[in-house]
N, C-alpha and C positions, 0 to 999 in steps of 0.2 A: 444484458440480455443471458449471461450464463447463470448469473445469480437467478433469473425470473424462471431458466428451463430449469434447473436444480430444485426446486420448490415444486415447480410443476411437476417432475417426472419424477421424484421421492417423498412424496406426502407424509409416508409414514417414519422418515427420521425423526429421530429425537428433537425436539423443542430447544436444548441448548444448543443442539448442533446446526441446524436453521438457522435461527435468531443469531446467534455466541457467534460460533465459528466464523461459516458462510456471510453473513452479513455484518460481522465483524471486521471480517479479513478484506471484504468487499470496501466498507468505511477506509479502511488503512490504506487499499490502493489506490483509492479517490484522495486521500490526504499528501500520498505518494507525488501523485499525479501533480498535485496543486502545487507541493512545492519546488518540487522538478520545474513544471514549467513558470515555474513563478520566478526560481533563480538563473534560469536560464535569460530569461525578461530582461530580470534586473541587469546580469553580467554584459550579453551584446547589446541593449536597446537604450536602457537608462544612463550606463555607465559608457556607452559607447566610446572609443579614443582615452580612457581614464586608465590608464598601465596599470596602478594604486591598486583597484578595485582586486586582483587575485593577490594580495601581498593576505588576503584572513576572508574566512568564511563567513558566510551571510549566516542568520543563523536558519533559515529554510534550506541552503544548504548541507548545513551539520547536521540537520536532521534525518537526510534521504539514508545512511547507515541505519542509524535505529529503525527506520519504517522498514528496511531491508531485512532488518534482523526479525521485527517480528512476524512480518508478512512468511517468511521462508521459515521459523517458529514454527507458525498457526498450522502454515501447508502441510509440514513432516507430522504438526499431529492429528489433521485431516485424513491424511495417507495410512497413518498409524492405523488409527479405527477402524477404517475400511478395510483396511487388510487381515487385522488380526480376528481370530472369532470370538 
């Protein structure tokens, strides 16, 4: 919803910002959410009662800090672009 409102309210923003930065961040947020919920489902439902599941990270859970870093970097870039003259 926020991406739709952004595109509607700021039609004169550069194309690279609209389609690269904002939409790219939305896709990264979507991938982050999918990995997070899949990892949670795997740990709590698929491997219920197996304490050895906590000895190693699954690839989905290991990818979460990577997505966090990319999303934070893109958010900082967007804030810097909109604040600087």
